[in-house]
C-alpha positions as YAML, in Angstrom:
chain: A
units: angstrom
residues:
- id: 1
  name: MET
  ca: [-4.11, -9.12, 18.53]
- id: 2
  name: ILE
  ca: [-3.41, -12.14, 16.97]
- id: 3
  name: VAL
  ca: [-6.03, -14.73, 15.63]
- id: 4
  name: ALA
  ca: [-5.24, -18.25, 15.83]
- id: 5
  name: GLY
  ca: [-7.33, -21.51, 14.64]
- id: 6
  name: CYS
  ca: [-7.28, -24.74, 16.88]
- id: 7
  name: HIS
  ca: [-7.94, -26.45, 13.67]
- id: 8
  name: GLY
  ca: [-8.10, -25.86, 9.50]
- id: 9
  name: GLY
  ca: [-11.44, -24.18, 8.73]
- id: 10
  name: ALA
  ca: [-12.15, -22.70, 11.59]
- id: 11
  name: GLY
  ca: [-12.75, -19.33, 10.17]
- id: 12
  name: THR
  ca: [-9.46, -17.34, 10.83]
- id: 13
  name: THR
  ca: [-8.87, -15.92, 8.14]
- id: 14
  name: THR
  ca: [-12.21, -14.40, 7.85]
- id: 15
  name: ILE
  ca: [-11.88, -12.87, 11.92]
- id: 16
  name: ALA
  ca: [-8.69, -11.54, 11.62]
- id: 17
  name: GLN
  ca: [-9.95, -9.52, 8.02]
- id: 18
  name: LEU
  ca: [-13.28, -8.35, 10.40]
- id: 19
  name: ILE
  ca: [-11.25, -7.22, 13.34]
- id: 20
  name: GLY
  ca: [-7.89, -6.29, 11.44]
- id: 21
  name: ALA
  ca: [-5.75, -8.67, 13.39]
- id: 22
  name: TYR
  ca: [-3.05, -10.70, 12.28]
- id: 23
  name: ASP
  ca: [-3.88, -14.35, 10.90]
- id: 24
  name: ALA
  ca: [-1.69, -16.40, 12.08]
- id: 25
  name: GLY
  ca: [-3.16, -19.89, 11.16]
- id: 26
  name: VAL
  ca: [-2.97, -22.89, 12.67]
- id: 27
  name: TRP
  ca: [-0.99, -21.63, 15.58]
- id: 28
  name: PRO
  ca: [1.88, -23.45, 17.66]
- id: 29
  name: PRO
  ca: [0.76, -22.36, 21.36]
- id: 30
  name: ARG
  ca: [4.00, -19.88, 22.00]
- id: 31
  name: PRO
  ca: [4.48, -16.75, 23.56]
- id: 32
  name: ALA
  ca: [3.54, -13.92, 21.65]
- id: 33
  name: PRO
  ca: [3.87, -9.90, 21.91]
- id: 34
  name: TYR
  ca: [0.15, -9.84, 21.20]
- id: 35
  name: PRO
  ca: [-3.18, -11.15, 22.64]
- id: 36
  name: VAL
  ca: [-4.15, -14.30, 21.15]
- id: 37
  name: LEU
  ca: [-7.40, -15.15, 20.31]
- id: 38
  name: LEU
  ca: [-7.88, -18.90, 19.64]
- id: 39
  name: VAL
  ca: [-10.77, -19.34, 17.10]
- id: 40
  name: ALA
  ca: [-12.82, -23.31, 16.55]
- id: 41
  name: ARG
  ca: [-15.72, -24.01, 14.75]
- id: 42
  name: GLY
  ca: [-19.14, -24.43, 17.30]
- id: 43
  name: THR
  ca: [-18.90, -28.75, 16.32]
- id: 44
  name: PRO
  ca: [-18.24, -31.42, 18.90]
- id: 45
  name: GLN
  ca: [-14.67, -32.34, 16.90]
- id: 46
  name: GLY
  ca: [-13.85, -28.26, 17.26]
- id: 47
  name: ILE
  ca: [-14.39, -28.12, 20.58]
- id: 48
  name: VAL
  ca: [-12.27, -31.10, 21.47]
- id: 49
  name: ARG
  ca: [-9.28, -29.03, 19.70]
- id: 50
  name: ALA
  ca: [-10.19, -26.00, 21.54]
- id: 51
  name: ASN
  ca: [-9.51, -28.04, 24.70]
- id: 52
  name: TRP
  ca: [-6.20, -29.49, 23.29]
- id: 53
  name: TRP
  ca: [-4.95, -26.19, 22.01]
- id: 54
  name: LEU
  ca: [-6.05, -24.09, 25.14]
- id: 55
  name: ARG
  ca: [-4.47, -27.01, 27.62]
- id: 56
  name: ALA
  ca: [-1.14, -26.85, 24.94]
- id: 57
  name: ALA
  ca: [-1.00, -22.78, 25.49]
- id: 58
  name: ARG
  ca: [-0.99, -22.96, 29.49]
- id: 59
  name: ALA
  ca: [1.69, -25.26, 28.93]
- id: 60
  name: ALA
  ca: [3.51, -23.25, 27.13]
- id: 61
  name: GLY
  ca: [3.09, -20.17, 29.50]
- id: 62
  name: VAL
  ca: [0.75, -18.28, 27.04]
- id: 63
  name: GLY
  ca: [-3.12, -17.38, 27.83]
- id: 64
  name: PRO
  ca: [-5.32, -16.84, 24.92]
- id: 65
  name: ALA
  ca: [-7.76, -13.55, 25.67]
- id: 66
  name: ALA
  ca: [-10.08, -15.39, 24.23]
- id: 67
  name: LEU
  ca: [-11.78, -18.59, 22.40]
- id: 68
  name: ILE
  ca: [-14.20, -17.47, 19.33]
- id: 69
  name: ILE
  ca: [-16.82, -20.30, 18.35]
- id: 70
  name: VAL
  ca: [-18.00, -20.26, 14.73]
- id: 71
  name: GLY
  ca: [-21.18, -21.54, 13.69]
- id: 72
  name: ASP
  ca: [-20.96, -24.29, 11.12]
- id: 73
  name: GLY
  ca: [-24.77, -23.93, 10.05]
- id: 74
  name: PRO
  ca: [-28.00, -22.39, 10.52]
- id: 75
  name: TRP
  ca: [-29.19, -24.96, 12.84]
- id: 76
  name: PRO
  ca: [-28.38, -24.98, 16.58]
- id: 77
  name: GLU
  ca: [-24.89, -25.64, 18.11]
- id: 78
  name: PRO
  ca: [-24.55, -29.74, 18.73]
- id: 79
  name: ARG
  ca: [-25.33, -30.91, 22.16]
- id: 80
  name: LEU
  ca: [-22.02, -32.40, 22.62]
- id: 81
  name: ALA
  ca: [-20.11, -29.16, 21.67]
- id: 82
  name: THR
  ca: [-22.23, -27.31, 24.08]
- id: 83
  name: LEU
  ca: [-21.66, -29.91, 26.80]
- id: 84
  name: ARG
  ca: [-17.60, -29.89, 25.99]
- id: 85
  name: LEU
  ca: [-17.42, -25.99, 25.43]
- id: 86
  name: ARG
  ca: [-18.90, -25.59, 29.06]
- id: 87
  name: MET
  ca: [-15.68, -27.64, 30.27]
- id: 88
  name: LEU
  ca: [-13.12, -24.88, 28.97]
- id: 89
  name: HIS
  ca: [-14.70, -22.04, 30.65]
- id: 90
  name: GLY
  ca: [-11.93, -22.35, 33.11]
- id: 91
  name: LEU
  ca: [-9.21, -22.31, 30.29]
- id: 92
  name: VAL
  ca: [-10.07, -19.03, 29.15]
- id: 93
  name: PRO
  ca: [-11.60, -15.62, 30.14]
- id: 94
  name: THR
  ca: [-13.79, -15.00, 27.62]
- id: 95
  name: VAL
  ca: [-15.93, -17.01, 24.87]
- id: 96
  name: VAL
  ca: [-17.69, -15.32, 22.26]
- id: 97
  name: ARG
  ca: [-20.15, -17.09, 19.46]
- id: 98
  name: LEU
  ca: [-20.08, -15.89, 16.12]
- id: 99
  name: PRO
  ca: [-23.00, -16.89, 13.75]
- id: 100
  name: TYR
  ca: [-23.06, -18.94, 10.91]
- id: 101
  name: ILE
  ca: [-23.86, -16.20, 7.93]
- id: 102
  name: PRO
  ca: [-25.82, -18.46, 4.98]
- id: 103
  name: HIS
  ca: [-25.23, -16.04, 2.65]
- id: 104
  name: TRP
  ca: [-21.48, -15.73, 2.72]
- id: 105
  name: ARG
  ca: [-21.60, -19.15, 0.92]
- id: 106
  name: TYR
  ca: [-22.56, -17.28, -2.44]
- id: 107
  name: LEU
  ca: [-20.24, -14.21, -2.47]
- id: 108
  name: ASP
  ca: [-17.03, -13.99, -3.63]
- id: 109
  name: GLN
  ca: [-16.16, -10.83, -1.18]
- id: 110
  name: PRO
  ca: [-18.27, -11.60, 1.77]
- id: 111
  name: LEU
  ca: [-16.63, -9.21, 3.76]
- id: 112
  name: GLN
  ca: [-17.38, -6.17, 1.18]
- id: 113
  name: HIS
  ca: [-21.21, -5.92, 1.86]
- id: 114
  name: PRO
  ca: [-22.74, -4.97, 5.11]
- id: 115
  name: LEU
  ca: [-22.19, -7.20, 8.14]
- id: 116
  name: PRO
  ca: [-25.74, -8.82, 9.20]
- id: 117
  name: LYS
  ca: [-26.71, -7.25, 12.92]
- id: 118
  name: LYS
  ca: [-26.19, -10.53, 14.38]
- id: 119
  name: LEU
  ca: [-22.22, -10.37, 13.51]
- id: 120
  name: ILE
  ca: [-22.11, -6.73, 14.57]
- id: 121
  name: HIS
  ca: [-23.22, -7.67, 18.03]
- id: 122
  name: ALA
  ca: [-21.10, -10.86, 18.50]
- id: 123
  name: LEU
  ca: [-18.11, -8.66, 17.22]
- id: 124
  name: GLU
  ca: [-19.26, -5.86, 20.11]
- id: 125
  name: ARG
  ca: [-19.45, -8.38, 22.80]
- id: 126
  name: LEU
  ca: [-15.75, -9.53, 21.69]
- id: 127
  name: ARG
  ca: [-13.89, -6.24, 21.42]
- id: 128
  name: ALA
  ca: [-16.04, -5.38, 24.76]
- id: 129
  name: ALA
  ca: [-14.23, -8.61, 26.40]
- id: 130
  name: VAL
  ca: [-10.80, -8.54, 25.22]
- id: 131
  name: GLN
  ca: [-9.62, -4.96, 24.32]
- id: 132
  name: PRO
  ca: [-12.38, -2.19, 24.01]
- id: 133
  name: ASP
  ca: [-10.67, -0.17, 21.64]
- id: 134
  name: PHE
  ca: [-9.42, -2.24, 19.03]
- id: 135
  name: PRO
  ca: [-10.53, -1.31, 15.91]
- id: 136
  name: ARG
  ca: [-13.98, -1.22, 14.08]
- id: 137
  name: ARG
  ca: [-14.75, -2.06, 10.87]
...
């Protein structure tokens, strides 16, 4: 499994660590030997970047297995981001939203602490949609 960002600061490294996948950073769309999960923030600009990467991946002959949208704060997703995200559903088979975890901002090693239930549920949806047998944390 390869986790690749649509833009810097998307959360690629954290997600790769959570699911035991390879962190490709901001990934140039090219064929890969493993399923690719693209990551973007749940902001209007993050969704614009996801759109660009999904279209570039398709043009390169790569079909990402999923698009992961990471919450950027404790507030609701911006309406413009939600509207733009609807336009991407035909470009990727699975879209999974990961919640913002407020207390992670205050921890040096957030993944060494118990994962919040809302994050565990989102990761389970991702596992079920992409590959039912990839490693559990």
